C-alpha positions as CSV (number, residue, x, y, z in Angstrom):
1,M,0.0,0.0,0.0
2,T,1.2,3.5,-0.8
3,V,2.2,5.6,2.2
4,T,0.5,9.1,2.1
5,V,0.9,12.2,4.2
6,T,-2.2,14.2,4.6
7,L,-2.8,17.6,6.2
8,E,-6.0,19.2,7.4
9,P,-6.8,21.8,6.4
10,A,-5.4,20.8,3.0
11,G,-3.4,23.4,1.1
12,R,-1.9,26.6,2.5
13,C,-2.8,28.0,5.9
14,R,-1.7,30.8,8.2
15,W,1.4,30.3,10.5
16,D,-0.8,30.9,13.6
17,E,-3.2,28.1,12.6
18,P,-2.9,24.5,13.7
19,V,-2.7,21.7,11.1
20,R,-3.6,18.1,11.6
21,I,-0.9,15.7,10.2
22,A,-1.7,12.0,9.5
23,V,0.1,9.2,7.7
24,R,-1.9,6.5,6.0
25,G,-0.8,3.2,4.4
26,L,1.6,2.0,7.1
27,A,1.8,-1.5,8.5
28,P,0.0,-2.2,11.8
29,G,2.3,-0.9,14.6
30,Q,5.0,0.1,12.1
31,P,7.8,2.2,13.7
32,V,8.4,5.4,11.7
33,T,10.3,8.7,12.1
34,L,8.7,12.0,10.9
35,R,11.0,14.8,9.9
36,A,10.2,18.4,9.3
37,S,12.5,21.0,7.7
38,L,12.3,24.5,6.3
39,R,14.7,27.1,5.0
40,D,14.1,30.7,6.0
41,E,14.5,33.7,3.7
42,K,18.3,33.7,4.2
43,G,18.6,30.0,3.5
44,A,19.2,28.9,7.1
45,L,17.9,25.4,7.6
46,F,15.6,24.5,10.5
47,R,14.9,20.8,11.4
48,A,12.8,18.7,13.8
49,H,12.1,15.0,14.1
50,A,10.1,12.6,16.2
51,R,9.6,8.8,16.5
52,Y,6.2,7.3,16.3
53,C,4.4,3.9,15.9
54,A,1.3,3.4,13.6
55,D,-1.9,2.1,15.2
56,A,-3.4,-1.4,14.6
57,A,-5.0,-0.1,11.3
58,G,-1.7,1.3,9.9
59,L,-2.7,4.9,10.6
60,L,-0.6,7.5,12.3
61,D,-2.6,10.5,13.5
62,L,-0.5,13.1,15.3
63,E,-3.6,14.3,17.2
64,R,-3.9,10.9,18.8
65,A,-0.4,9.3,18.7
66,P,2.3,10.5,21.2
67,A,5.8,11.0,20.0
68,L,8.2,8.4,21.5
69,G,11.2,10.7,21.4
70,G,13.3,12.9,19.1
71,S,13.0,16.7,19.2
72,F,10.1,16.2,21.6
73,A,8.0,13.5,23.3
74,G,4.4,13.0,24.1
75,L,1.2,14.1,22.4
76,E,2.2,17.2,20.5
77,P,0.2,17.6,17.3
78,M,2.2,20.7,16.3
79,G,5.5,19.6,17.7
80,L,7.2,19.3,14.3
81,F,6.7,23.0,13.9
82,W,7.4,24.5,17.3
83,A,10.4,22.2,17.9
84,L,12.2,23.3,14.7
85,E,15.8,24.2,15.5
86,P,18.3,26.1,13.4
87,E,21.3,24.3,12.0
88,K,23.2,27.5,12.4
89,P,23.8,28.4,16.1
90,F,22.2,31.4,17.7
91,W,19.9,31.9,14.7
92,R,16.4,33.4,15.3
93,F,13.4,32.2,13.3
94,L,12.0,35.3,11.6
95,K,9.7,36.1,8.6
96,R,10.6,39.4,7.0
97,D,8.7,39.2,3.7
98,V,5.1,38.3,4.7
99,Q,4.0,38.3,1.0
100,T,5.6,34.9,0.5
101,P,4.9,31.6,2.4
102,L,7.3,29.4,4.2
103,A,7.4,25.8,2.9
104,V,7.8,23.0,5.5
105,E,8.9,19.7,4.1
106,L,7.5,16.7,6.0
107,E,9.1,13.3,5.5
108,V,8.1,9.8,6.8
109,L,11.0,7.3,7.2
110,D,10.8,3.6,8.0
111,G,12.1,2.8,11.4
112,H,13.3,4.9,14.3
113,E,16.2,7.3,13.9
114,P,19.2,6.9,13.9
115,E,18.5,3.6,12.0
116,A,15.6,5.1,9.9
117,Q,16.7,5.5,6.3
118,R,14.1,4.5,3.7
119,L,11.9,7.3,2.7
120,L,8.2,6.2,2.7
121,G,6.4,9.4,1.9
122,R,6.6,13.1,1.9
123,A,4.5,16.3,1.6
124,V,5.2,20.0,1.4
125,H,3.1,22.2,3.5
126,E,3.0,26.0,2.9
127,R,2.3,28.3,5.8
128,D,1.8,32.0,5.1
129,F,1.3,35.3,6.9
130,L,-1.4,37.0,4.8
131,A,-4.9,35.7,5.0
132,P,-6.9,35.9,1.7
133,G,-8.1,39.5,1.2
134,V,-5.7,41.1,3.7
135,R,-4.3,44.3,2.1
136,R,-0.7,45.4,2.7
137,E,0.0,49.1,2.4
138,P,3.5,50.6,2.9
139,V,3.3,53.8,5.0
140,R,5.3,57.0,4.5
141,A,3.2,59.7,6.2
142,G,5.2,62.6,7.5
143,R,8.0,61.0,9.5
144,V,6.1,57.8,10.1
145,R,7.5,54.7,8.4
146,G,5.9,51.3,8.6
147,T,3.3,49.0,6.9
148,L,-0.5,49.0,7.5
149,F,-2.4,45.7,7.1
150,L,-6.1,46.0,6.5
151,P,-8.5,43.1,6.9
152,P,-10.8,42.0,4.1
153,G,-13.9,44.2,3.6
154,S,-14.7,47.8,3.7
155,G,-14.4,48.5,7.4
156,P,-14.0,50.5,9.5
157,F,-11.8,48.2,11.5
158,P,-10.5,48.3,15.1
159,G,-6.9,49.6,14.9
160,I,-3.7,48.4,16.6
161,I,-0.1,49.7,16.5
162,D,2.5,46.9,16.7
163,I,6.0,47.7,17.9
164,F,9.0,45.4,18.2
165,G,12.2,45.7,20.3
166,I,15.8,46.8,20.0
167,G,16.5,44.9,16.8
168,G,15.3,47.9,14.7
169,G,14.1,47.6,11.1
170,L,10.6,46.6,10.3
171,L,9.0,43.3,11.3
172,E,5.5,42.7,9.8
173,Y,4.6,39.2,10.6
174,R,2.6,39.9,13.8
175,A,0.7,42.8,12.2
176,S,-0.1,40.7,9.1
177,L,-1.5,37.9,11.2
178,L,-3.5,40.3,13.4
179,A,-5.1,41.7,10.2
180,G,-6.3,38.1,9.5
181,H,-8.2,38.3,12.7
182,G,-10.0,41.5,11.8
183,F,-7.7,44.2,13.2
184,A,-6.2,47.0,11.1
185,T,-2.6,46.8,12.3
186,L,0.3,49.2,11.7
187,A,3.7,47.5,11.9
188,L,5.7,50.5,13.0
189,A,9.4,51.0,12.4
190,Y,11.3,53.5,14.6
191,Y,14.9,53.2,13.7
192,D,17.3,51.5,11.2
193,F,14.7,51.4,8.4
194,D,14.3,53.5,5.3
195,D,15.2,57.1,6.1
196,L,14.8,56.7,9.8
197,P,17.8,57.2,12.1
198,K,20.3,54.4,12.1
199,K,20.7,54.5,15.9
200,F,18.2,54.8,18.7
201,D,19.7,56.8,21.5
202,V,16.7,58.6,22.9
203,I,12.9,58.0,22.8
204,H,10.9,60.9,21.5
205,L,7.2,60.1,21.9
206,E,6.3,62.8,19.3
207,Y,7.2,60.3,16.5
208,F,4.9,57.7,18.0
209,E,2.2,60.3,18.4
210,E,2.4,61.0,14.7
211,A,1.8,57.2,14.1
212,L,-1.2,57.4,16.4
213,C,-2.6,60.4,14.5
214,Y,-2.1,58.6,11.2
215,M,-4.2,55.7,12.5
216,L,-7.0,57.9,14.0
217,Q,-7.3,59.8,10.7
218,H,-7.5,56.7,8.5
219,T,-10.9,56.3,7.0
220,Q,-10.9,52.5,7.4
221,I,-9.9,52.5,11.0
222,K,-12.6,52.8,13.7
223,G,-11.8,55.6,16.1
224,P,-11.7,57.2,18.5
225,R,-9.4,54.8,20.2
226,I,-6.5,52.6,19.2
227,G,-4.8,49.5,20.8
228,L,-1.1,49.1,21.3
229,L,1.0,45.8,21.2
230,G,4.7,45.7,22.0
231,I,7.4,43.3,23.0
232,S,10.5,44.1,25.0
233,L,11.6,47.7,24.3
234,G,8.6,48.0,22.1
235,A,6.4,47.2,25.1
236,D,8.0,50.0,27.0
237,I,7.4,52.4,24.2
238,C,3.7,51.3,24.2
239,L,3.5,51.8,27.9
240,S,5.0,55.3,27.5
241,M,2.5,56.1,24.7
242,A,-0.4,54.9,26.8
243,S,0.9,57.1,29.7
244,F,1.4,60.3,27.8
245,L,-0.9,60.2,24.7
246,K,-4.7,60.3,24.4
247,N,-7.0,58.0,22.4
248,I,-5.4,54.7,23.5
249,S,-7.9,52.3,24.9
250,A,-5.9,49.0,25.3
251,T,-2.2,48.2,25.7
252,V,-0.5,44.8,25.7
253,S,3.0,44.6,27.1
254,I,4.9,41.4,26.2
255,N,7.9,41.1,28.5
256,G,8.2,44.8,28.9
257,S,9.9,46.4,31.9
258,G,7.8,49.6,32.6
259,F,11.1,51.6,33.0
260,S,13.2,53.9,31.0
261,G,16.1,51.5,30.5
262,H,19.2,53.3,29.2
263,R,17.5,55.9,27.1
264,V,15.8,59.1,28.2
265,I,12.1,59.1,27.3
266,Y,11.0,62.6,26.1
267,Y,7.5,64.0,25.5
268,K,7.1,67.7,25.2
269,D,8.3,69.2,28.5
270,S,8.4,65.8,30.3
271,S,11.3,63.4,30.5
272,I,12.0,60.1,32.3
273,P,15.6,59.4,33.2
274,P,17.2,56.1,32.4
275,L,17.5,53.4,35.1
276,G,20.9,52.5,33.6
277,H,22.9,49.2,33.8
278,D,26.2,47.8,34.9
279,L,27.9,45.5,32.4
280,R,29.9,44.0,35.3
281,R,26.7,42.2,36.2
282,V,26.8,40.1,33.1
283,K,27.1,36.5,33.9
284,V,28.6,33.8,31.7
285,A,26.5,30.6,31.7
286,F,27.9,27.1,31.7
287,S,27.3,27.0,27.9
288,G,29.4,30.1,27.4
289,L,26.4,32.3,26.6
290,L,26.1,35.6,28.3
291,D,23.2,36.0,30.8
292,I,22.2,39.6,31.0
293,V,19.1,39.1,33.3
294,D,20.6,41.2,36.2
295,V,22.5,43.8,34.2
296,R,20.1,46.7,35.1
297,N,20.7,48.8,38.1
298,D,18.6,48.1,41.2
299,I,15.2,49.7,41.5
300,I,15.5,52.1,44.5
301,G,12.2,53.2,45.8
302,G,10.2,50.4,44.2
303,C,7.1,51.6,42.2
304,E,7.9,55.2,42.9
305,N,11.3,55.1,41.3
306,P,11.7,58.2,39.0
307,C,12.8,56.0,36.1
308,M,9.5,54.3,36.0
309,I,7.0,55.0,33.2
310,P,3.9,56.8,34.8
311,I,1.5,54.1,33.7
312,E,-1.1,55.3,36.2
313,K,-1.9,58.0,33.6
314,A,-3.0,55.5,31.0
315,Q,-6.6,55.9,30.0
316,G,-7.3,52.2,29.1
317,P,-6.4,48.8,30.6
318,I,-3.0,47.2,30.3
319,L,-2.5,43.5,29.9
320,F,0.9,42.2,31.0
321,I,2.2,39.0,29.3
322,V,5.2,37.7,31.1
323,G,7.7,34.8,30.7
324,Q,8.8,33.6,34.1
325,D,12.1,32.4,32.5
326,D,12.8,35.7,30.6
327,H,16.6,36.3,30.7
328,N,16.5,39.7,29.0
329,W,15.4,41.2,32.3
330,R,13.2,40.1,35.2
331,S,9.8,40.7,33.4
332,E,7.7,39.0,36.1
333,L,9.2,41.3,38.8
334,Y,8.7,44.4,36.7
335,A,5.1,43.5,36.0
336,Q,4.5,43.1,39.8
337,I,6.1,46.5,40.4
338,A,3.8,48.0,37.6
339,S,0.8,46.5,39.4
340,E,1.9,48.0,42.7
341,R,2.3,51.4,41.0
342,L,-1.2,51.3,39.5
343,Q,-2.8,50.3,42.8
344,A,-0.8,52.8,44.7
345,H,-2.4,55.5,42.5
346,G,-5.9,54.2,43.0
347,K,-6.1,52.3,39.8
348,E,-7.4,48.8,39.3
349,K,-5.1,45.8,39.6
350,P,-4.0,45.0,36.1
351,R,-4.2,41.5,34.6
352,I,-0.8,39.8,34.6
353,I,-0.5,36.5,32.7
354,S,2.7,34.8,33.8
355,Y,3.9,31.7,32.0
356,P,6.3,29.2,33.6
357,G,9.2,27.9,31.5
358,T,8.7,30.8,29.0
359,G,11.5,33.0,27.8
360,H,11.8,36.5,26.3
361,Y,10.6,36.1,22.7
362,I,6.9,35.3,23.1
363,E,5.9,35.0,19.4
364,P,2.7,34.1,17.6
365,P,1.7,30.4,17.9
366,Y,4.0,27.6,16.6
367,F,7.1,29.9,16.1
368,P,10.1,27.9,17.1
369,M,11.6,29.2,20.4
370,C,14.7,31.3,20.2
371,P,16.8,30.2,23.2
372,A,19.8,32.4,22.4
373,S,20.9,34.8,19.6
374,L,23.2,37.8,18.9
375,H,22.4,40.8,21.0
376,K,22.1,43.9,18.9
377,L,24.0,46.2,21.4
378,L,26.5,43.7,22.9
379,D,27.2,42.1,19.5
380,K,27.6,38.8,21.4
381,P,25.2,35.8,21.8
382,V,23.0,36.0,24.9
383,M,20.5,33.6,26.4
384,W,16.8,34.5,26.2
385,G,15.4,31.8,28.4
386,G,12.6,29.3,28.0
387,E,11.9,25.6,27.7
388,P,10.6,24.7,24.2
389,R,7.5,22.8,25.1
390,A,6.3,25.2,27.9
391,H,7.3,28.2,25.7
392,S,5.2,26.9,22.8
393,K,2.1,26.3,24.9
394,A,2.5,29.9,26.3
395,Q,2.7,31.3,22.8
396,V,-0.6,29.6,21.8
397,D,-2.4,30.8,24.9
398,A,-0.9,34.3,24.8
399,W,-2.1,34.8,21.3
400,K,-5.7,33.9,22.3
401,Q,-5.5,36.2,25.2
402,I,-4.2,39.1,23.1
403,L,-7.0,38.6,20.5
404,T,-9.7,38.4,23.2
405,F,-8.3,41.5,25.0
406,F,-8.3,43.6,21.9
407,T,-11.8,42.4,20.8
408,K,-13.1,43.3,24.3
409,H,-11.7,46.8,24.4
410,L,-11.5,47.9,20.8
411,G,-14.7,46.1,19.6
412,P,-15.0,43.3,17.1
413,S,-14.2,43.7,13.4
414,P,-17.3,44.3,11.2
415,K,-17.2,40.7,9.9
416,L,-16.3,38.9,13.1
C-alpha cells in the first residue's frame, strides 16, 4: 500500500493556525520517524524530528499518537513546527517578507532514527502570513514609516499599532497575522529602516504620536481609540505612549519592563531618566552564553522610582504578558512593580498572565523558540530563556489572550 501524508486543512494556511498531520498506508504498529524541515529567507535550515508507531490499522494521526522521542516527546500535534531548531547556532526564526509563504517539508522514514533510512512518503506544507483578502499598504506619512495591514472588507476596523524591540528595522509578521483576525494593524518602524535614524539613542514620543494620529485619521480605522501591542523595548514604548498620549484604549505589554532602560524618554516638557545598567553584572552561563538578566541597576524606591513610566496616567487597561524564565530582564518582577504602582495611584489591579518555562521572545503560535541569539547592542550571543514545550504552549495561549483582550476593548471587526 502507498504511504501518504495528509494535512487538514489541505493546502496553504496561516502560520498561527494548527494543522492536523496524518500518515496512512503503514503496516500495523510500524515504527516510523517523521522529519520536518524548512529554509528561511536567508537560506538557514531548521529541522525537527520525532519517532512514532502506527496504530493497529496502519494509521498515524498526530492528534492521537504520542511521539516516542526525538525533538520532543508526548502528544504534541504541532511539535514538528514549534520544535524546529536552526542548523546555524544562535539563529532566530523570523519572517521578513510576509508576502511569500514558508514551505515546510514533511518526510516519513521507515524505522526509528538513527536507523531510519528508507523514505516512505513526503509532503510540502505551505504556511503563510497574509490571510486571503488582507491588504498590505506601505506607510510613508510625514515622518512615520511602517506597513499597514487592513482586513478584508470595507471596514471601519479596530486599529492596533504593533511595535518590536531593540532589533530595529521593520517586522511585519505579527501585524499581518492580526489583520487576518480583523484588526487593522500598523507594523511601526522607529529606527534603522528606510530614512529613519540608524541609531536609537533617545525615545521621542512625538514620533509615535504621529503614528497614532495617522491611525486615527485613516478612513478605514474605527476611532476614536487605538490599541497598542509591543514586545521588550517595544512594550516599554507602548506603555509610554499609553501614559502620555490620548485615544489609546488598550495596551498589551509582552515582556516589557515599565522603566526607561538606558535611554531618556521625552514627551514635550516631560522626561523620564534612564535606570541604567552595569555590564559588570553580566554572567557567563555554563554553555558560554552571556546571561544579562541582572544587568540593570537596582530599583531604588520600588514603584515610585523616578525612572518608571507613569502608567497610572494610562486611559485604558493594560495586559501584561510575562515569561517567568525571561533572561533579557526580570519581566515578572517588573510586572509586579507595575501592578503595585497602578494600585498605589488608585487604579485597578492589572491583569498579569505569567507563563512558567517561558523566555523572552513570546511570538505568535508555533514559532520555534529562540533560546539564544546575537544581542544587537552587545554584539555577542545572549540567552533569552525558555523551555521549548512550555514556551510553545505559552505562545498559543498568549495569542488567544491578546485577540480576546483587543476584541473586548476595541470592539469586534465588522465581519467577526
